[in-house]
C-alpha positions as CSV (number, residue, x, y, z in Angstrom):
1,M,0.2,0.2,0.1
2,T,0.9,3.9,-1.0
3,S,0.8,6.5,1.4
4,I,-0.5,9.1,-0.8
5,F,1.5,11.5,2.0
6,S,5.0,9.7,1.9
7,R,5.5,12.1,-0.9
8,L,5.7,15.5,-1.6
9,G,2.9,17.3,0.0
10,W,0.0,18.8,-1.8
11,P,-1.3,21.4,1.2
12,A,-4.5,21.0,2.6
13,Y,-6.7,23.8,0.8
14,A,-9.1,25.2,3.1
15,G,-10.5,28.3,1.3
16,G,-12.8,26.2,-1.1
17,A,-13.6,23.2,0.6
18,G,-17.8,24.6,1.8
19,A,-18.2,25.0,-2.3
20,L,-17.0,20.9,-2.7
21,V,-19.0,18.1,-2.6
22,A,-21.3,18.1,0.3
23,L,-22.2,14.9,2.1
24,A,-25.0,13.8,3.6
25,L,-23.7,13.2,7.7
26,I,-24.5,9.3,7.9
27,V,-23.5,5.8,8.2
28,V,-23.7,4.2,4.4
29,F,-23.8,0.2,4.5
30,W,-23.1,-0.9,1.0
31,S,-21.4,-4.0,0.2
32,G,-21.1,-3.7,-3.3
33,G,-23.7,-3.4,-6.5
34,R,-24.7,-0.6,-8.2
35,S,-27.1,2.1,-7.2
36,A,-29.6,3.4,-9.4
37,D,-27.5,6.3,-10.1
38,Q,-24.4,4.3,-11.6
39,V,-27.1,2.4,-13.9
40,A,-28.0,6.1,-15.2
41,Q,-24.6,6.4,-16.0
42,E,-24.5,3.5,-18.4
43,N,-26.9,4.6,-20.3
44,L,-24.9,8.3,-20.5
45,P,-24.7,9.8,-24.0
46,P,-21.2,10.6,-25.7
47,V,-19.0,12.7,-23.5
48,Q,-20.1,16.0,-24.0
49,T,-16.8,18.0,-26.3
50,A,-16.0,21.4,-24.8
51,D,-13.7,24.3,-25.5
52,I,-12.5,24.7,-22.2
53,P,-10.2,27.9,-22.5
54,P,-7.3,29.3,-20.4
55,G,-8.7,31.1,-17.4
56,F,-12.2,29.7,-17.6
57,V,-14.5,29.9,-14.7
58,G,-17.4,28.2,-14.4
59,E,-19.3,24.7,-14.4
60,Q,-19.2,21.8,-17.6
61,P,-20.1,18.4,-17.5
62,F,-17.7,15.7,-18.7
63,G,-20.3,12.8,-18.8
64,A,-20.3,11.4,-14.9
65,W,-18.0,13.9,-13.8
66,K,-17.6,17.7,-14.1
67,L,-15.5,20.2,-14.0
68,V,-16.1,23.5,-12.1
69,C,-13.3,26.4,-11.9
70,Q,-13.8,29.3,-9.9
71,K,-11.9,32.5,-8.4
72,V,-10.5,32.4,-5.1
73,Q,-10.5,35.6,-2.4
74,A,-7.0,35.6,-0.8
75,P,-7.9,35.6,3.0
76,T,-6.1,38.9,3.5
77,A,-5.1,41.7,1.4
78,T,-1.5,41.0,1.9
79,A,-1.7,37.6,0.9
80,S,0.3,37.3,-2.6
81,N,1.1,33.5,-2.4
82,S,-2.3,32.5,-2.1
83,P,-4.1,31.0,-5.0
84,K,-6.1,33.1,-7.1
85,R,-7.6,30.3,-9.4
86,L,-8.9,27.0,-7.9
87,C,-10.6,24.2,-11.0
88,R,-12.0,21.0,-9.7
89,T,-13.3,18.0,-11.6
90,N,-15.7,16.0,-9.5
91,A,-18.3,13.2,-8.9
92,R,-20.3,11.5,-5.6
93,T,-21.5,8.2,-5.6
94,V,-25.4,7.7,-4.4
95,V,-26.9,5.0,-2.9
96,N,-30.1,3.7,-2.3
97,G,-31.1,3.5,1.3
98,P,-34.8,2.6,3.2
99,N,-37.9,3.7,1.6
100,N,-35.8,4.2,-1.2
101,Q,-34.4,7.5,0.3
102,K,-31.2,8.3,-1.7
103,F,-28.1,8.9,0.4
104,L,-24.6,10.6,-1.1
105,A,-21.8,8.0,-0.2
106,A,-19.3,9.6,-1.3
107,G,-17.7,12.6,-3.1
108,F,-14.7,12.4,-5.5
109,N,-12.2,15.2,-6.3
110,V,-9.5,15.9,-7.9
111,L,-8.3,19.5,-7.3
112,M,-6.2,21.8,-9.2
113,I,-4.7,25.3,-8.0
114,D,-2.8,28.3,-9.4
115,T,0.2,28.1,-6.7
116,V,0.5,24.0,-7.0
117,S,2.2,22.1,-10.0
118,H,0.4,18.9,-9.4
119,P,-2.8,17.7,-8.8
120,A,-4.4,17.1,-5.2
121,I,-6.9,14.1,-4.5
122,M,-9.9,14.7,-2.2
123,F,-12.5,12.1,-0.7
124,R,-15.8,13.7,1.5
125,L,-17.0,11.2,3.4
126,P,-19.6,10.9,5.8
127,L,-19.3,11.6,9.7
128,G,-19.4,7.5,10.0
129,A,-15.8,7.0,8.5
130,R,-14.3,8.2,11.1
131,A,-13.8,4.9,12.8
132,A,-10.8,4.8,11.6
133,T,-7.7,6.9,11.4
134,S,-7.1,6.2,6.8
135,I,-8.7,5.4,3.9
136,G,-7.8,3.4,0.8
137,F,-8.6,4.1,-2.2
138,A,-8.5,2.1,-5.7
139,I,-8.9,2.2,-9.7
140,D,-9.5,-1.2,-10.7
141,K,-8.0,-3.9,-9.5
142,N,-4.6,-2.0,-9.6
143,T,-2.2,-1.3,-5.8
144,I,-4.2,0.2,-2.8
145,F,-3.4,4.2,-2.0
146,T,-3.7,4.9,1.9
147,A,-4.3,8.8,3.0
148,P,-5.0,10.1,6.3
149,L,-8.5,11.0,7.2
150,K,-8.8,14.2,9.6
151,C,-13.0,14.3,10.7
152,S,-14.8,17.4,12.1
153,K,-17.7,17.4,14.0
154,T,-19.6,17.4,10.4
155,E,-17.8,15.5,8.1
156,C,-14.7,13.5,7.5
157,V,-12.1,14.6,4.2
158,A,-9.4,12.6,3.2
159,Q,-6.6,14.6,1.2
160,G,-3.3,14.9,-0.4
161,A,-0.9,14.8,-3.2
162,L,-2.3,12.9,-6.2
163,P,0.7,10.3,-7.1
164,A,1.5,10.4,-11.1
165,D,0.6,6.8,-11.4
166,A,-2.6,7.1,-9.8
167,L,-3.4,10.1,-11.7
168,E,-2.5,7.5,-15.2
169,Q,-4.9,4.8,-13.7
170,M,-7.6,7.3,-13.7
171,R,-6.8,8.0,-16.9
172,A,-6.8,4.6,-18.2
173,G,-9.6,2.8,-16.0
174,Q,-12.9,2.3,-15.5
175,K,-13.9,2.5,-12.0
176,L,-12.7,4.8,-8.9
177,M,-12.7,2.8,-5.6
178,V,-12.8,4.2,-1.5
179,I,-12.3,1.8,1.0
180,Y,-13.9,3.1,4.6
181,T,-14.3,2.3,8.5
182,I,-17.7,2.5,9.9
183,K,-19.0,0.8,12.7
184,D,-22.5,-0.5,12.7
185,K,-25.0,-0.8,15.5
186,E,-23.0,-3.6,17.7
187,K,-19.8,-1.0,17.3
188,K,-18.2,-3.9,14.8
189,E,-16.3,-2.4,12.4
190,R,-17.3,-2.6,8.9
191,K,-15.5,-1.9,5.6
192,V,-17.2,-0.1,3.2
193,R,-16.7,0.4,-0.7
194,V,-18.1,3.2,-2.4
195,D,-17.6,2.8,-6.5
196,Q,-17.5,5.9,-8.9
197,M,-17.1,5.7,-13.0
198,L,-14.1,6.9,-14.5
199,Y,-16.5,7.3,-17.6
200,G,-15.9,11.1,-18.7
201,F,-13.0,11.5,-16.5
202,P,-9.9,12.2,-18.5
203,Q,-11.6,14.9,-20.6
204,A,-12.3,16.8,-17.2
205,F,-8.8,16.2,-16.3
206,D,-7.7,17.3,-19.5
207,A,-10.0,20.2,-19.8
208,M,-9.3,21.4,-16.3
209,Q,-5.6,21.3,-17.2
210,T,-6.0,23.7,-20.2
211,A,-8.2,25.9,-17.6
212,M,-5.4,26.4,-15.3
213,A,-2.9,26.9,-17.7
214,S,-2.2,30.6,-17.5
């Protein structure tokens, strides 16, 4: 297993965190299968073609993923080294709970800011994921990467530099999986695996790189 924080770290960036994928604060039990949203994704039309220019600000869907670029306000007027632009390629996986109520099981984000040359990966998870101090993620049947998990009173987040080999696997792969730990009603630990199709991710990532170009 490879820790994404064993390499040069991508700084924790909280400035735009609130605008990223928000998760329902629930415990999701899911051991496999496909959600209704994933079934729908299989019937998506071809990935949209979009002419994303450098400096792009706005939103553009690409299959099961969406590119979102925005300007970032510096925390202080003198913070000249603070990021001024943030782009993220994100997706989320929804599962069916009791009474067919839909629950957001995980948010998947690949981010770029104008002050760092390499992308980051961020997973936003339900509060129940705090049963362990780390999560794992993998693409298809490749090596599992690990990342420390930090939880607030409202959510859990795993974030760090996206390894180059993981990025290449995502560009060529079919499915991104995140594995985290929860405790059931009997306080027993259970592993939860949440799958997200990578349909549209390569196009969204390429567009993100173009959008971040100066």
